[in-house]
N, C-alpha and C positions, 0 to 999 in steps of 0.2 A: 504494499500500498503507499502510495506517494504522500508524503506531508509536505504541503506547500504553504508558505506564509500567506499569500495572495491568491485568490480566487483567479482561475483562467476562464476566459470565454473563447470558443471556437468562433472567429469571426475573419471574414476576408477583407483585407485592405490593401491597395495598390500603394506601395512604398518606393522610395529612393533611398537607397543606402550608399552613403559615401565612406569608401575605405580607402585611406591613404595609399596603400599598396596595390589594390586592385582598380580604384576609380570609381565612378558612379555605377550602380548596377539597380536595374529595375527588379523588384521583387514582390511578394505577396506575403501579409500575415496568414498564418495557421491558426496560431492563438495568441492572446494577448492579456497581461494581467498587469496591475499597478507595478509591478516590479520589473517586468521584462515581456520579451513574445519571441515566438518561435516563427521564423521566416522560412518561405520557400524561395530560393535562391536560383534555382533552375539547375545548370551545370556549374555555376560558379561557387568557387569553395571559399571560404573565407578563414584565416587561420586562428584557432583558439588563442584566446588572452589579447586580442588585437582590440584596438578602440575604433569605433565607427561613429556615424553621425545618421538617425534616420529622418527623413522628411516624410510628411504625409498632409494630406488636406481632408477635413472633416466638413461636410454640407449638414448641419443640424439646423432645423427649423429655418431654413432657406438663408443659413448664414454660413458662406464658405470661409472657415479659418484654416491656415497654413500653420503647421507645428514641426518643430523639429527635437528630436531626443538625441543626447548622446549615451553611448551603451558600451559594452564589451562584449565582445564573443566569448560566451562560456562552453558552447559545445557546437561541434562542427562535425555533420554527418553528410551521407549522401545526398539525401533529401532536402537539407537546410540548415539552418543556424539556430542555436538559441542565444537570445540575447538578454542581458541584465543591465537595467537602464541605471546610469548614475549620473543623471541631470537632465530636467525639464524645467519648463517655467511654470508658473502656478497655473496659466491659462489651459496649459496642455495637460497637467495634472487634473485639472477640473473636467476637462474633454473627455480624457480617458475613464475618469471615474463614473461620468454620466453614461458612457457607452458602456462599461462592465456591469454597473450595479443599478443604472438609473432608469428614467423614462426611456431611452432612447436604445435600449438594448432589444425591444422587439419592434421595428419598423412596421408601420401600419399597413403596408402592402404584402406583408408576408415573405419577403425577398430579404436575403443578406444586406447587412448595411455595407456599401460599399464607398470608397473614396477614391479621387482621381488625384493625380500628381498636377499642382500647376507648375508652371514655368519658374525657375528660381534663377 
């Protein structure tokens, strides 16, 4: 049985990962919590213990907000990477909390919540 400090939510968000050695990578979240996320990076491998920055946009209640989170790759597997967050703004923290625990975790149209990357 896994014991985790933060509740994880299976959710599909388009994200852009910036890794100093690899560059920019388009990816998609598999699950997310207040402390980290698992990202499907396709065939791109990111080394464990390396620092990254994750960019994503959320459209909540017709308000498009772009966020960035810094993190560390704590697990690297063939199907993706596990990221532990090590820095985010208060606004980003509130947006993640709203998605994971709040009213936005079940979109009214019955579809998964998606995000689209804006031009940075």
